[in-house]
PDB file of N, CA, C and O in Angstrom:
ATOM      1  N   MET A   1      46.104 123.594  44.357  1.00  0.00           N
ATOM      2  CA  MET A   1      45.163 122.806  44.729  1.00  0.00           C
ATOM      3  C   MET A   1      45.852 121.684  45.294  1.00  0.00           C
ATOM      4  O   MET A   1      46.952 121.270  44.926  1.00  0.00           O
ATOM      5  N   LYS A   2      45.124 121.209  46.228  1.00  0.00           N
ATOM      6  CA  LYS A   2      45.997 120.329  47.106  1.00  0.00           C
ATOM      7  C   LYS A   2      45.974 118.938  46.410  1.00  0.00           C
ATOM      8  O   LYS A   2      45.145 118.673  45.540  1.00  0.00           O
ATOM      9  N   HIS A   3      47.130 117.872  46.927  1.00  0.00           N
ATOM     10  CA  HIS A   3      47.285 116.669  46.116  1.00  0.00           C
ATOM     11  C   HIS A   3      46.261 115.911  46.953  1.00  0.00           C
ATOM     12  O   HIS A   3      45.894 115.980  48.126  1.00  0.00           O
ATOM     13  N   PRO A   4      45.876 115.013  45.691  1.00  0.00           N
ATOM     14  CA  PRO A   4      44.554 114.007  45.974  1.00  0.00           C
ATOM     15  C   PRO A   4      44.669 113.078  47.326  1.00  0.00           C
ATOM     16  O   PRO A   4      43.789 112.929  48.174  1.00  0.00           O
ATOM     17  N   SER A   5      45.319 112.787  47.318  1.00  0.00           N
ATOM     18  CA  SER A   5      45.938 112.214  49.216  1.00  0.00           C
ATOM     19  C   SER A   5      45.819 112.575  50.005  1.00  0.00           C
ATOM     20  O   SER A   5      45.843 111.845  50.996  1.00  0.00           O
ATOM     21  N   HIS A   6      45.602 113.968  50.128  1.00  0.00           N
ATOM     22  CA  HIS A   6      45.242 114.808  51.555  1.00  0.00           C
ATOM     23  C   HIS A   6      44.170 114.396  52.312  1.00  0.00           C
ATOM     24  O   HIS A   6      43.215 113.895  51.718  1.00  0.00           O
ATOM     25  N   PRO A   7      44.138 114.535  53.766  1.00  0.00           N
ATOM     26  CA  PRO A   7      43.080 113.604  54.091  1.00  0.00           C
ATOM     27  C   PRO A   7      41.958 114.741  53.760  1.00  0.00           C
ATOM     28  O   PRO A   7      40.916 114.146  53.482  1.00  0.00           O
ATOM     29  N   SER A   8      41.818 115.843  53.701  1.00  0.00           N
ATOM     30  CA  SER A   8      40.501 116.432  53.689  1.00  0.00           C
ATOM     31  C   SER A   8      40.316 116.515  52.338  1.00  0.00           C
ATOM     32  O   SER A   8      39.836 117.619  52.082  1.00  0.00           O
ATOM     33  N   ASP A   9      40.495 115.773  51.236  1.00  0.00           N
ATOM     34  CA  ASP A   9      40.204 115.697  50.147  1.00  0.00           C
ATOM     35  C   ASP A   9      39.501 113.994  50.073  1.00  0.00           C
ATOM     36  O   ASP A   9      38.777 113.662  49.134  1.00  0.00           O
ATOM     37  N   ARG A  10      39.746 113.342  50.855  1.00  0.00           N
ATOM     38  CA  ARG A  10      38.919 112.552  50.824  1.00  0.00           C
ATOM     39  C   ARG A  10      37.738 112.332  51.043  1.00  0.00           C
ATOM     40  O   ARG A  10      37.280 113.049  51.933  1.00  0.00           O
ATOM     41  N   PRO A  11      36.866 111.451  50.484  1.00  0.00           N
ATOM     42  CA  PRO A  11      35.317 111.555  50.757  1.00  0.00           C
ATOM     43  C   PRO A  11      34.839 111.879  52.496  1.00  0.00           C
ATOM     44  O   PRO A  11      35.549 111.550  53.445  1.00  0.00           O
ATOM     45  N   ALA A  12      33.668 112.495  52.611  1.00  0.00           N
ATOM     46  CA  ALA A  12      33.263 112.958  53.924  1.00  0.00           C
ATOM     47  C   ALA A  12      32.302 111.347  54.289  1.00  0.00           C
ATOM     48  O   ALA A  12      32.183 110.710  55.335  1.00  0.00           O
ATOM     49  N   PHE A  13      31.957 111.208  53.421  1.00  0.00           N
ATOM     50  CA  PHE A  13      30.514 109.879  53.255  1.00  0.00           C
ATOM     51  C   PHE A  13      31.073 108.658  52.381  1.00  0.00           C
ATOM     52  O   PHE A  13      30.105 108.244  51.742  1.00  0.00           O
ATOM     53  N   PRO A  14      31.942 108.079  52.144  1.00  0.00           N
ATOM     54  CA  PRO A  14      32.639 107.129  51.343  1.00  0.00           C
ATOM     55  C   PRO A  14      31.127 106.196  50.967  1.00  0.00           C
ATOM     56  O   PRO A  14      30.284 105.952  51.830  1.00  0.00           O
ATOM     57  N   SER A  15      31.004 105.744  49.468  1.00  0.00           N
ATOM     58  CA  SER A  15      29.565 105.116  49.307  1.00  0.00           C
ATOM     59  C   SER A  15      30.425 104.072  48.179  1.00  0.00           C
ATOM     60  O   SER A  15      31.308 104.441  47.405  1.00  0.00           O
ATOM     61  N   ASN A  16      30.064 103.141  48.286  1.00  0.00           N
ATOM     62  CA  ASN A  16      30.427 101.966  46.891  1.00  0.00           C
ATOM     63  C   ASN A  16      29.785 102.612  45.320  1.00  0.00           C
ATOM     64  O   ASN A  16      30.052 102.298  44.160  1.00  0.00           O
ATOM     65  N   HIS A  17      28.936 103.532  45.839  1.00  0.00           N
ATOM     66  CA  HIS A  17      27.812 103.794  44.347  1.00  0.00           C
ATOM     67  C   HIS A  17      28.430 105.166  43.834  1.00  0.00           C
ATOM     68  O   HIS A  17      28.721 105.304  42.646  1.00  0.00           O
ATOM     69  N   HIS A  18      28.637 106.269  44.858  1.00  0.00           N
ATOM     70  CA  HIS A  18      29.477 107.099  44.465  1.00  0.00           C
ATOM     71  C   HIS A  18      30.551 107.926  45.378  1.00  0.00           C
ATOM     72  O   HIS A  18      30.698 107.884  46.599  1.00  0.00           O
ATOM     73  N   PRO A  19      31.101 108.523  44.613  1.00  0.00           N
ATOM     74  CA  PRO A  19      32.629 109.080  45.581  1.00  0.00           C
ATOM     75  C   PRO A  19      31.940 109.906  46.543  1.00  0.00           C
ATOM     76  O   PRO A  19      32.295 109.729  47.708  1.00  0.00           O
ATOM     77  N   GLY A  20      30.826 110.972  46.289  1.00  0.00           N
ATOM     78  CA  GLY A  20      30.417 111.818  47.327  1.00  0.00           C
ATOM     79  C   GLY A  20      31.469 112.852  47.557  1.00  0.00           C
ATOM     80  O   GLY A  20      32.633 112.775  47.167  1.00  0.00           O
ATOM     81  N   LEU A  21      30.947 113.796  48.211  1.00  0.00           N
ATOM     82  CA  LEU A  21      31.986 115.181  48.707  1.00  0.00           C
ATOM     83  C   LEU A  21      33.153 114.813  48.951  1.00  0.00           C
ATOM     84  O   LEU A  21      33.304 113.618  49.206  1.00  0.00           O
ATOM     85  N   SER A  22      34.277 115.659  48.954  1.00  0.00           N
ATOM     86  CA  SER A  22      35.539 115.999  49.663  1.00  0.00           C
ATOM     87  C   SER A  22      34.860 116.328  51.202  1.00  0.00           C
ATOM     88  O   SER A  22      33.679 116.658  51.313  1.00  0.00           O
ATOM     89  N   LYS A  23      35.630 116.212  52.175  1.00  0.00           N
ATOM     90  CA  LYS A  23      35.431 116.888  53.507  1.00  0.00           C
ATOM     91  C   LYS A  23      35.839 118.151  53.524  1.00  0.00           C
ATOM     92  O   LYS A  23      35.411 118.813  54.470  1.00  0.00           O
ATOM     93  N   ARG A  24      36.608 118.744  52.689  1.00  0.00           N
ATOM     94  CA  ARG A  24      37.009 119.899  52.404  1.00  0.00           C
ATOM     95  C   ARG A  24      35.544 120.752  51.561  1.00  0.00           C
ATOM     96  O   ARG A  24      35.275 121.941  51.731  1.00  0.00           O
ATOM     97  N   GLU A  25      34.674 119.688  50.566  1.00  0.00           N
ATOM     98  CA  GLU A  25      33.603 120.186  50.055  1.00  0.00           C
ATOM     99  C   GLU A  25      32.537 120.420  50.593  1.00  0.00           C
ATOM    100  O   GLU A  25      31.772 121.338  50.297  1.00  0.00           O
ATOM    101  N   TYR A  26      32.324 119.215  51.837  1.00  0.00           N
ATOM    102  CA  TYR A  26      31.182 118.966  52.557  1.00  0.00           C
ATOM    103  C   TYR A  26      31.393 120.762  53.752  1.00  0.00           C
ATOM    104  O   TYR A  26      30.485 121.557  53.996  1.00  0.00           O
ATOM    105  N   ILE A  27      32.668 120.842  54.165  1.00  0.00           N
ATOM    106  CA  ILE A  27      32.379 121.584  55.165  1.00  0.00           C
ATOM    107  C   ILE A  27      32.591 123.051  54.462  1.00  0.00           C
ATOM    108  O   ILE A  27      32.467 124.032  55.196  1.00  0.00           O
ATOM    109  N   ALA A  28      32.883 123.236  53.175  1.00  0.00           N
ATOM    110  CA  ALA A  28      32.837 124.593  52.468  1.00  0.00           C
ATOM    111  C   ALA A  28      31.133 124.881  52.331  1.00  0.00           C
ATOM    112  O   ALA A  28      30.463 125.913  52.301  1.00  0.00           O
ATOM    113  N   VAL A  29      30.861 123.685  52.275  1.00  0.00           N
ATOM    114  CA  VAL A  29      28.706 123.821  51.762  1.00  0.00           C
ATOM    115  C   VAL A  29      28.354 124.269  53.097  1.00  0.00           C
ATOM    116  O   VAL A  29      27.470 125.083  53.369  1.00  0.00           O
ATOM    117  N   GLN A  30      29.127 123.662  53.911  1.00  0.00           N
ATOM    118  CA  GLN A  30      28.063 124.222  55.596  1.00  0.00           C
ATOM    119  C   GLN A  30      28.582 125.923  55.839  1.00  0.00           C
ATOM    120  O   GLN A  30      27.795 126.803  56.191  1.00  0.00           O
ATOM    121  N   PHE A  31      29.565 126.078  55.662  1.00  0.00           N
ATOM    122  CA  PHE A  31      30.073 127.296  55.480  1.00  0.00           C
ATOM    123  C   PHE A  31      29.243 128.161  54.512  1.00  0.00           C
ATOM    124  O   PHE A  31      28.769 129.196  54.981  1.00  0.00           O
ATOM    125  N   MET A  32      28.973 127.817  53.015  1.00  0.00           N
ATOM    126  CA  MET A  32      28.352 128.600  52.559  1.00  0.00           C
ATOM    127  C   MET A  32      26.809 128.887  52.959  1.00  0.00           C
ATOM    128  O   MET A  32      26.173 129.932  52.828  1.00  0.00           O
ATOM    129  N   ALA A  33      26.459 127.807  53.416  1.00  0.00           N
ATOM    130  CA  ALA A  33      24.750 128.049  53.970  1.00  0.00           C
ATOM    131  C   ALA A  33      24.435 129.029  54.642  1.00  0.00           C
ATOM    132  O   ALA A  33      23.516 129.842  54.543  1.00  0.00           O
ATOM    133  N   VAL A  34      25.901 128.810  55.884  1.00  0.00           N
ATOM    134  CA  VAL A  34      25.418 130.109  56.610  1.00  0.00           C
ATOM    135  C   VAL A  34      26.025 131.263  56.420  1.00  0.00           C
ATOM    136  O   VAL A  34      25.670 132.126  57.223  1.00  0.00           O
ATOM    137  N   LEU A  35      27.094 131.705  55.369  1.00  0.00           N
ATOM    138  CA  LEU A  35      26.631 133.007  54.921  1.00  0.00           C
ATOM    139  C   LEU A  35      26.245 133.103  53.729  1.00  0.00           C
ATOM    140  O   LEU A  35      26.881 133.831  52.967  1.00  0.00           O
ATOM    141  N   MET A  36      25.125 132.402  53.280  1.00  0.00           N
ATOM    142  CA  MET A  36      24.083 132.997  52.698  1.00  0.00           C
ATOM    143  C   MET A  36      22.792 133.304  53.327  1.00  0.00           C
ATOM    144  O   MET A  36      21.904 133.936  52.755  1.00  0.00           O
ATOM    145  N   SER A  37      22.701 132.757  54.725  1.00  0.00           N
ATOM    146  CA  SER A  37      21.779 132.705  55.654  1.00  0.00           C
ATOM    147  C   SER A  37      21.839 134.268  56.118  1.00  0.00           C
ATOM    148  O   SER A  37      20.771 134.866  56.242  1.00  0.00           O
ATOM    149  N   ASP A  38      23.037 134.920  56.369  1.00  0.00           N
ATOM    150  CA  ASP A  38      23.349 136.173  56.925  1.00  0.00           C
ATOM    151  C   ASP A  38      22.806 137.146  55.679  1.00  0.00           C
ATOM    152  O   ASP A  38      23.110 137.074  54.488  1.00  0.00           O
ATOM    153  N   GLN A  39      22.067 137.908  56.224  1.00  0.00           N
ATOM    154  CA  GLN A  39      21.412 138.865  55.659  1.00  0.00           C
ATOM    155  C   GLN A  39      22.320 140.311  55.465  1.00  0.00           C
ATOM    156  O   GLN A  39      21.919 141.369  54.979  1.00  0.00           O
ATOM    157  N   ARG A  40      23.252 140.094  55.841  1.00  0.00           N
ATOM    158  CA  ARG A  40      24.414 140.950  55.750  1.00  0.00           C
ATOM    159  C   ARG A  40      24.986 140.858  54.372  1.00  0.00           C
ATOM    160  O   ARG A  40      25.550 141.823  53.855  1.00  0.00           O
ATOM    161  N   ASN A  41      24.826 139.527  53.681  1.00  0.00           N
ATOM    162  CA  ASN A  41      25.671 139.298  53.034  1.00  0.00           C
ATOM    163  C   ASN A  41      24.952 139.221  51.653  1.00  0.00           C
ATOM    164  O   ASN A  41      25.476 138.618  50.717  1.00  0.00           O
ATOM    165  N   LEU A  42      23.717 139.854  51.536  1.00  0.00           N
ATOM    166  CA  LEU A  42      22.858 139.978  50.531  1.00  0.00           C
ATOM    167  C   LEU A  42      23.324 140.404  49.283  1.00  0.00           C
ATOM    168  O   LEU A  42      22.830 139.950  48.251  1.00  0.00           O
ATOM    169  N   SER A  43      24.396 141.388  49.271  1.00  0.00           N
ATOM    170  CA  SER A  43      25.197 142.379  48.243  1.00  0.00           C
ATOM    171  C   SER A  43      26.088 141.294  47.672  1.00  0.00           C
ATOM    172  O   SER A  43      26.405 141.324  46.482  1.00  0.00           O
ATOM    173  N   GLU A  44      26.512 140.307  48.515  1.00  0.00           N
ATOM    174  CA  GLU A  44      27.968 139.182  47.523  1.00  0.00           C
ATOM    175  C   GLU A  44      26.742 138.771  46.554  1.00  0.00           C
ATOM    176  O   GLU A  44      25.519 138.636  46.559  1.00  0.00           O
ATOM    177  N   THR A  45      27.939 138.655  45.671  1.00  0.00           N
ATOM    178  CA  THR A  45      27.568 137.666  44.461  1.00  0.00           C
ATOM    179  C   THR A  45      27.921 136.114  45.096  1.00  0.00           C
ATOM    180  O   THR A  45      28.576 135.805  46.092  1.00  0.00           O
ATOM    181  N   TYR A  46      27.312 135.399  44.243  1.00  0.00           N
ATOM    182  CA  TYR A  46      27.669 133.946  44.690  1.00  0.00           C
ATOM    183  C   TYR A  46      28.795 133.181  44.589  1.00  0.00           C
ATOM    184  O   TYR A  46      28.947 132.090  45.137  1.00  0.00           O
ATOM    185  N   SER A  47      29.527 133.701  43.946  1.00  0.00           N
ATOM    186  CA  SER A  47      30.531 133.662  43.922  1.00  0.00           C
ATOM    187  C   SER A  47      31.622 133.714  44.983  1.00  0.00           C
ATOM    188  O   SER A  47      32.335 132.864  45.518  1.00  0.00           O
ATOM    189  N   ALA A  48      31.468 135.167  45.095  1.00  0.00           N
ATOM    190  CA  ALA A  48      32.353 135.631  46.199  1.00  0.00           C
ATOM    191  C   ALA A  48      31.910 134.954  47.717  1.00  0.00           C
ATOM    192  O   ALA A  48      32.764 134.810  48.591  1.00  0.00           O
ATOM    193  N   ILE A  49      30.601 134.590  47.910  1.00  0.00           N
ATOM    194  CA  ILE A  49      30.271 133.550  48.955  1.00  0.00           C
ATOM    195  C   ILE A  49      30.979 132.358  48.856  1.00  0.00           C
ATOM    196  O   ILE A  49      31.497 131.824  49.837  1.00  0.00           O
ATOM    197  N   ALA A  50      31.018 132.026  48.023  1.00  0.00           N
ATOM    198  CA  ALA A  50      31.665 130.631  47.337  1.00  0.00           C
ATOM    199  C   ALA A  50      33.074 131.004  47.990  1.00  0.00           C
ATOM    200  O   ALA A  50      33.520 130.260  48.863  1.00  0.00           O
ATOM    201  N   LYS A  51      33.745 132.068  47.614  1.00  0.00           N
ATOM    202  CA  LYS A  51      35.162 131.887  47.688  1.00  0.00           C
ATOM    203  C   LYS A  51      35.364 131.914  49.295  1.00  0.00           C
ATOM    204  O   LYS A  51      36.155 131.159  49.859  1.00  0.00           O
ATOM    205  N   ASN A  52      34.550 132.879  49.979  1.00  0.00           N
ATOM    206  CA  ASN A  52      34.827 133.170  51.152  1.00  0.00           C
ATOM    207  C   ASN A  52      34.669 131.474  52.037  1.00  0.00           C
ATOM    208  O   ASN A  52      35.349 131.127  53.003  1.00  0.00           O
ATOM    209  N   ALA A  53      33.619 130.682  51.375  1.00  0.00           N
ATOM    210  CA  ALA A  53      33.234 129.809  52.144  1.00  0.00           C
ATOM    211  C   ALA A  53      34.186 128.845  51.979  1.00  0.00           C
ATOM    212  O   ALA A  53      34.131 127.853  52.706  1.00  0.00           O
ATOM    213  N   ILE A  54      35.236 128.969  50.982  1.00  0.00           N
ATOM    214  CA  ILE A  54      36.209 128.201  50.933  1.00  0.00           C
ATOM    215  C   ILE A  54      37.847 128.304  51.470  1.00  0.00           C
ATOM    216  O   ILE A  54      38.854 127.596  51.469  1.00  0.00           O
ATOM    217  N   VAL A  55      37.462 129.527  51.882  1.00  0.00           N
ATOM    218  CA  VAL A  55      38.725 130.087  52.563  1.00  0.00           C
ATOM    219  C   VAL A  55      38.503 129.941  54.300  1.00  0.00           C
ATOM    220  O   VAL A  55      39.384 129.874  55.157  1.00  0.00           O
ATOM    221  N   ALA A  56      37.217 129.923  54.453  1.00  0.00           N
ATOM    222  CA  ALA A  56      36.856 129.253  55.732  1.00  0.00           C
ATOM    223  C   ALA A  56      36.890 127.766  55.955  1.00  0.00           C
ATOM    224  O   ALA A  56      37.253 127.364  57.061  1.00  0.00           O
ATOM    225  N   ALA A  57      36.625 127.099  55.226  1.00  0.00           N
ATOM    226  CA  ALA A  57      36.702 125.846  55.231  1.00  0.00           C
ATOM    227  C   ALA A  57      38.385 125.601  55.222  1.00  0.00           C
ATOM    228  O   ALA A  57      38.552 124.748  56.094  1.00  0.00           O
ATOM    229  N   ASP A  58      39.086 125.785  54.917  1.00  0.00           N
ATOM    230  CA  ASP A  58      40.463 125.458  54.543  1.00  0.00           C
ATOM    231  C   ASP A  58      40.773 126.279  55.992  1.00  0.00           C
ATOM    232  O   ASP A  58      41.051 125.444  56.853  1.00  0.00           O
ATOM    233  N   ALA A  59      40.799 127.231  56.359  1.00  0.00           N
ATOM    234  CA  ALA A  59      41.296 127.738  57.558  1.00  0.00           C
ATOM    235  C   ALA A  59      40.673 126.460  58.944  1.00  0.00           C
ATOM    236  O   ALA A  59      41.481 125.955  59.724  1.00  0.00           O
ATOM    237  N   PHE A  60      39.415 126.193  58.986  1.00  0.00           N
ATOM    238  CA  PHE A  60      38.758 125.342  59.736  1.00  0.00           C
ATOM    239  C   PHE A  60      39.754 124.115  59.689  1.00  0.00           C
ATOM    240  O   PHE A  60      40.168 123.740  60.786  1.00  0.00           O
ATOM    241  N   LEU A  61      40.117 123.559  58.766  1.00  0.00           N
ATOM    242  CA  LEU A  61      40.489 122.209  58.543  1.00  0.00           C
ATOM    243  C   LEU A  61      42.392 122.617  59.048  1.00  0.00           C
ATOM    244  O   LEU A  61      43.021 121.851  59.778  1.00  0.00           O
ATOM    245  N   ALA A  62      42.762 123.406  58.702  1.00  0.00           N
ATOM    246  CA  ALA A  62      44.492 123.880  58.849  1.00  0.00           C
ATOM    247  C   ALA A  62      44.340 123.582  60.482  1.00  0.00           C
ATOM    248  O   ALA A  62      44.904 122.642  61.041  1.00  0.00           O
ATOM    249  N   GLU A  63      43.499 124.528  61.134  1.00  0.00           N
ATOM    250  CA  GLU A  63      42.970 124.277  62.560  1.00  0.00           C
ATOM    251  C   GLU A  63      42.929 122.719  63.327  1.00  0.00           C
ATOM    252  O   GLU A  63      43.558 122.203  64.251  1.00  0.00           O
ATOM    253  N   LEU A  64      42.085 122.384  62.622  1.00  0.00           N
ATOM    254  CA  LEU A  64      42.087 120.671  63.027  1.00  0.00           C
ATOM    255  C   LEU A  64      43.267 120.063  62.997  1.00  0.00           C
ATOM    256  O   LEU A  64      43.650 119.390  63.954  1.00  0.00           O
ATOM    257  N   ALA A  65      44.122 120.255  61.687  1.00  0.00           N
ATOM    258  CA  ALA A  65      44.822 119.450  61.414  1.00  0.00           C
ATOM    259  C   ALA A  65      45.929 119.828  62.737  1.00  0.00           C
ATOM    260  O   ALA A  65      46.412 118.882  63.359  1.00  0.00           O
ATOM    261  N   ASN A  66      46.302 121.295  63.128  1.00  0.00           N
ATOM    262  CA  ASN A  66      47.165 121.644  63.824  1.00  0.00           C
ATOM    263  C   ASN A  66      46.970 121.082  65.617  1.00  0.00           C
ATOM    264  O   ASN A  66      47.896 121.246  66.412  1.00  0.00           O
ATOM    265  N   GLU A  67      45.678 120.446  66.022  1.00  0.00           N
ATOM    266  CA  GLU A  67      44.796 120.068  66.547  1.00  0.00           C
ATOM    267  C   GLU A  67      45.766 118.711  66.918  1.00  0.00           C
ATOM    268  O   GLU A  67      46.241 118.458  68.025  1.00  0.00           O
ATOM    269  N   GLU A  68      45.891 118.069  65.911  1.00  0.00           N
ATOM    270  CA  GLU A  68      46.073 116.565  65.509  1.00  0.00           C
ATOM    271  C   GLU A  68      47.866 116.307  66.190  1.00  0.00           C
ATOM    272  O   GLU A  68      48.418 115.212  66.076  1.00  0.00           O
TER     273      GLU A  68
END
């Protein structure tokens, strides 16, 4: 697990009323939506799709960090 002060664990859309999703969670949700919409993934379990989305989100965030 990442340290809570890592930039990707900070809220993507901060609010005074709700902490919201972290950037990592938000990106993982976007990847999960894409993976679930792909007809080739119909045989995958939700758990497997979620794990693949997290791997993709982490790789995406790592690439972004390398560009900075």
